C-alpha positions as CSV (number, residue, x, y, z in Angstrom):
1,X,-14.6,-16.8,35.2
2,X,-18.0,-16.2,35.1
3,X,-19.9,-19.2,32.7
4,X,-22.1,-16.5,30.8
5,X,-20.9,-15.5,27.5
6,X,-19.1,-12.1,27.0
7,X,-20.6,-9.7,24.4
8,X,-19.8,-6.3,23.4
9,X,-22.2,-3.3,23.9
10,X,-25.1,-3.5,21.5
11,X,-24.5,0.3,20.5
12,X,-21.3,-0.3,19.0
13,X,-22.9,-1.9,15.8
14,X,-24.3,1.9,15.2
15,X,-20.8,2.8,14.9
16,X,-19.4,0.0,12.5
17,X,-18.4,1.4,9.0
18,X,-20.5,0.4,5.9
19,X,-19.2,-3.0,4.8
20,X,-18.9,-1.2,1.1
21,X,-16.1,1.1,2.8
22,X,-13.8,-2.2,3.1
23,X,-14.9,-3.7,-0.5
24,X,-14.0,-0.3,-2.1
25,X,-10.4,0.2,-0.3
26,X,-9.7,-3.5,-1.1
27,X,-10.4,-2.8,-4.5
28,X,-7.9,0.3,-5.4
29,X,-5.3,-1.4,-3.8
30,X,-3.3,-2.7,-6.3
31,X,-2.3,-6.5,-6.1
32,X,1.5,-5.8,-5.1
33,X,0.7,-3.4,-2.6
34,X,-2.0,-6.4,-0.8
35,X,0.7,-8.6,-1.4
36,X,2.9,-6.0,1.4
37,X,-0.1,-6.3,3.5
38,X,-0.5,-10.1,3.4
39,X,3.2,-10.6,3.8
40,X,3.0,-8.6,6.9
41,X,0.0,-10.5,8.4
42,X,1.6,-14.1,7.7
43,X,4.9,-12.9,9.2
44,X,3.1,-11.7,12.3
45,X,1.3,-15.1,12.8
46,X,4.5,-16.9,12.1
47,X,6.3,-14.4,14.8
48,X,3.3,-15.2,17.8
49,X,2.2,-18.5,16.4
50,X,-1.3,-20.1,17.2
51,X,-2.5,-20.6,21.0
52,X,-2.2,-24.1,21.6
53,X,-3.6,-23.9,25.1
54,X,-6.9,-22.6,26.8
55,X,-5.1,-21.8,30.1
56,X,-1.9,-22.6,32.5
57,X,-1.6,-23.9,36.2
58,X,1.9,-23.7,37.6
59,X,2.1,-25.2,41.5
60,X,5.6,-24.7,43.3
61,X,6.8,-25.3,47.0
62,X,9.4,-22.8,48.1
63,X,12.0,-24.1,50.9
64,X,10.6,-21.3,53.1
65,X,7.8,-23.8,53.8
66,X,5.3,-22.0,51.2
67,X,3.6,-23.0,48.3
68,X,2.3,-21.0,45.4
69,X,-0.4,-21.6,42.6
70,X,-0.4,-19.7,39.5
71,X,-2.9,-19.6,36.9
72,X,-3.3,-17.8,33.3
73,X,-6.5,-17.8,31.4
74,X,-7.2,-16.0,28.3
75,X,-8.8,-13.0,28.4
76,X,-12.5,-12.7,27.7
77,X,-12.0,-9.6,25.2
78,X,-9.8,-7.4,23.2
79,X,-9.8,-4.2,22.2
80,X,-7.3,-2.4,19.6
81,X,-7.7,1.6,20.2
82,X,-5.9,3.5,17.3
83,X,-7.1,7.0,16.0
84,X,-6.9,8.7,12.5
85,X,-3.0,9.7,12.9
86,X,-2.3,5.6,12.6
87,X,-1.7,5.5,8.8
88,X,-0.1,2.3,8.6
89,X,-1.6,-1.1,8.2
90,X,1.7,-2.6,9.2
91,X,1.8,-1.0,12.7
92,X,-2.1,-1.5,13.1
93,X,-1.9,-4.9,12.4
94,X,1.1,-5.5,14.5
95,X,-1.6,-4.8,17.4
96,X,-4.3,-7.0,16.3
97,X,-2.8,-10.3,15.2
98,X,-1.3,-11.1,18.6
99,X,-5.2,-10.7,19.9
100,X,-6.2,-12.9,17.3
101,X,-3.1,-15.3,17.8
102,X,-3.6,-15.3,21.3
103,X,-7.1,-16.9,20.8
104,X,-9.2,-14.0,22.3
105,X,-12.7,-14.6,20.5
106,X,-14.2,-11.1,20.9
107,X,-11.9,-8.4,19.7
108,X,-12.8,-5.0,18.0
109,X,-10.6,-2.5,16.7
110,X,-11.7,1.0,17.8
111,X,-11.1,4.4,15.7
112,X,-11.4,7.0,18.3
113,X,-11.9,10.8,17.0
114,X,-14.2,9.6,14.2
115,X,-11.4,11.6,12.3
116,X,-13.1,11.8,8.6
117,X,-11.9,9.3,5.8
118,X,-10.4,6.4,6.6
119,X,-6.8,5.3,4.5
120,X,-7.8,2.8,2.3
121,X,-4.4,0.5,3.1
122,X,-5.7,0.9,6.6
123,X,-9.0,-0.9,5.4
124,X,-7.4,-3.1,3.3
125,X,-5.5,-4.2,6.1
126,X,-8.3,-4.9,8.5
127,X,-10.4,-6.8,5.5
128,X,-7.2,-8.8,4.9
129,X,-6.9,-9.9,8.5
130,X,-10.3,-10.6,9.2
131,X,-11.0,-8.1,11.6
132,X,-14.9,-7.4,10.6
133,X,-15.6,-6.0,13.8
134,X,-14.5,-2.4,13.5
135,X,-16.0,0.7,15.1
136,X,-15.6,4.8,14.9
137,X,-15.9,6.3,18.2
138,X,-15.7,9.8,19.4
139,X,-13.5,9.9,22.6
140,X,-16.6,10.6,25.1
141,X,-17.9,7.5,23.6
142,X,-14.6,5.8,23.7
143,X,-15.0,6.3,27.4
144,X,-18.2,4.9,27.5
145,X,-16.7,2.0,26.4
146,X,-14.5,1.6,28.7
147,X,-16.4,1.9,31.7
148,X,-18.9,-0.2,30.5
149,X,-16.4,-2.9,29.8
150,X,-14.9,-2.3,33.1
151,X,-18.3,-2.6,34.7
152,X,-18.8,-5.8,33.6
153,X,-15.8,-7.6,35.5
154,X,-14.6,-9.4,32.9
155,X,-10.8,-9.7,32.3
156,X,-10.1,-7.8,29.2
157,X,-6.9,-6.3,27.2
158,X,-6.8,-3.1,25.5
159,X,-3.6,-2.1,23.0
160,X,-3.6,1.9,22.6
161,X,-2.1,3.0,19.4
162,X,-2.1,6.8,18.6
163,X,-2.4,9.9,21.2
164,X,-6.0,10.6,20.5
165,X,-6.5,6.9,21.5
166,X,-5.2,7.3,24.6
167,X,-8.7,8.8,25.6
168,X,-8.8,6.6,28.8
169,X,-7.1,8.7,31.8
170,X,-4.8,7.5,34.4
171,X,-7.3,7.4,37.2
172,X,-9.7,5.0,34.6
173,X,-6.9,2.9,34.4
174,X,-6.4,2.2,37.9
175,X,-9.5,1.5,38.5
176,X,-9.9,-1.1,35.5
177,X,-7.9,-4.0,37.7
178,X,-9.2,-7.0,35.5
179,X,-8.3,-5.1,32.6
180,X,-4.8,-5.0,30.9
181,X,-3.3,-1.9,29.1
182,X,-0.5,-2.3,26.7
183,X,1.0,1.1,24.9
184,X,3.9,1.6,22.8
185,X,6.7,4.2,23.7
186,X,8.1,4.7,20.2
187,X,9.0,8.0,18.2
188,X,7.6,8.2,14.9
189,X,10.9,8.1,13.4
190,X,13.0,5.4,11.4
191,X,16.7,5.3,9.7
192,X,17.4,3.9,6.7
193,X,20.8,2.6,5.5
194,X,21.5,2.5,1.7
195,X,24.3,0.5,0.6
196,X,23.2,1.1,-2.9
197,X,20.1,2.3,-4.7
198,X,18.4,-1.2,-4.5
199,X,19.2,-1.9,-0.9
200,X,15.5,-1.2,0.3
201,X,12.3,-0.5,-1.4
202,X,11.8,2.9,-0.2
203,X,8.2,3.0,-2.4
204,X,7.3,-0.2,-0.3
205,X,8.4,1.8,3.0
206,X,6.4,5.2,1.7
207,X,3.1,2.9,1.4
208,X,3.3,0.9,4.7
209,X,4.4,3.8,6.6
210,X,3.3,7.2,5.7
211,X,3.3,8.7,9.0
212,X,6.5,7.8,9.9
213,X,9.6,10.4,9.3
214,X,12.4,8.3,7.4
215,X,16.0,9.6,7.6
216,X,18.3,8.0,4.7
217,X,21.7,7.6,4.9
218,X,24.5,6.0,2.8
219,X,24.0,6.0,-1.1
220,X,22.1,8.9,-2.1
221,X,18.8,8.0,-4.0
222,X,15.7,9.3,-5.2
223,X,13.2,9.7,-2.0
224,X,9.7,8.5,-2.3
225,X,7.8,10.9,-0.6
226,X,8.2,14.1,1.3
227,X,8.3,12.3,5.0
228,X,11.7,11.3,3.7
229,X,14.9,12.9,3.7
230,X,18.7,12.1,2.7
231,X,21.0,13.0,5.4
232,X,24.3,12.4,4.3
233,X,26.8,9.0,4.0
234,X,28.7,9.0,7.2
235,X,27.6,5.6,9.0
236,X,28.4,6.9,12.4
237,X,26.0,9.9,11.9
238,X,23.7,7.4,10.6
239,X,24.0,5.4,14.1
240,X,23.6,8.9,15.8
241,X,19.9,9.4,14.2
242,X,18.5,6.1,15.6
243,X,15.7,6.5,18.0
244,X,13.6,3.6,18.2
245,X,13.7,1.9,14.5
246,X,16.2,1.2,11.8
247,X,16.0,-0.2,8.5
248,X,19.6,-1.8,7.7
249,X,21.3,-4.3,5.7
250,X,22.0,-7.8,7.5
251,X,25.9,-7.1,7.7
252,X,25.1,-3.8,9.7
253,X,22.0,-5.1,11.6
254,X,24.0,-6.2,14.7
255,X,25.5,-3.0,15.3
256,X,22.2,-1.4,14.9
257,X,20.2,-3.6,17.0
258,X,22.5,-2.3,19.8
259,X,20.8,0.9,19.6
260,X,17.3,0.5,17.9
261,X,14.2,-1.5,19.5
262,X,13.3,-2.7,16.2
263,X,15.9,-3.4,13.3
264,X,14.2,-4.4,9.7
265,X,16.6,-5.8,7.4
266,X,15.8,-6.0,3.4
267,X,13.0,-7.8,2.1
268,X,10.8,-7.0,5.7
269,X,9.8,-3.4,4.1
270,X,6.2,-4.1,4.5
271,X,6.5,-6.0,8.0
272,X,6.4,-4.5,11.7
273,X,6.0,-5.9,14.8
274,X,5.9,-4.4,18.3
275,X,8.9,-6.2,20.4
276,X,7.5,-5.6,23.5
277,X,3.7,-6.8,22.9
278,X,3.5,-10.2,24.3
279,X,0.7,-12.7,24.2
280,X,1.0,-12.3,28.0
281,X,-0.8,-9.4,27.6
282,X,-3.8,-11.6,26.5
283,X,-3.5,-13.9,29.4
284,X,-5.4,-12.8,33.1
285,X,-2.9,-13.6,36.0
286,X,-3.8,-15.0,39.1
287,X,-1.9,-15.9,42.0
288,X,-2.3,-17.8,45.5
289,X,0.2,-18.2,48.3
290,X,-0.6,-20.6,51.0
291,X,1.6,-22.3,53.9
292,X,2.2,-25.9,54.0
293,X,0.8,-28.0,51.1
């Protein structure tokens, strides 16, 4: 790797939201709602754990007579791209915390599309996780950023959340051999089973995920928002409705996990994790094969 220090393009600073937006948003979010966001952050750090190394090297000898050396080193930067359709602080933080936990020093969160006012819960989540470097860019500016990052030749990792954030096209991705990209393949829908009216805190779900369509089964309860609908009390119907995400009591979690990518139980209403976003995304991999020692 180059010994010179990496830095993001200076022009990004022109597109950083004013600090007052973060302060006002934080003050307007009630303490109990901020506690949900803090819990989400804490559990993500527990899940990913702190980075305990700055690189790995593995040497192996194979019976066929050749040797292999593999090296993994942290990338020099990480970019989390999202757009104004991401209204959930939990899902956005689930893309940011892994980069921080991996020990990446230079991380920027970029909202693509300049989608108008920010949701206060999103700003509060960024504030609470300590992600101070945030930029608001058009799609054209995002492509410029990507082009400049690619041209540095530095290894990096990009996490893409939201359809507008996918401004980088396939042909550009193929030209970025030193930058890894990850994007979730999840539909914005979730199934909820209620054993009784207190199984899940639906108000918490509505606050943390106003952009997810929730199908509620089991005990008929009062629904907190328009993105919730009651679909009946048949558990088989509930299972059939699962796409990617299920909220299930512990006793029913095993059967739900056979169908859902992510199953969350009571007490996890404010939390989210992308199960297939691993810390390896933030490591630059190189391999050497040789004959003999």
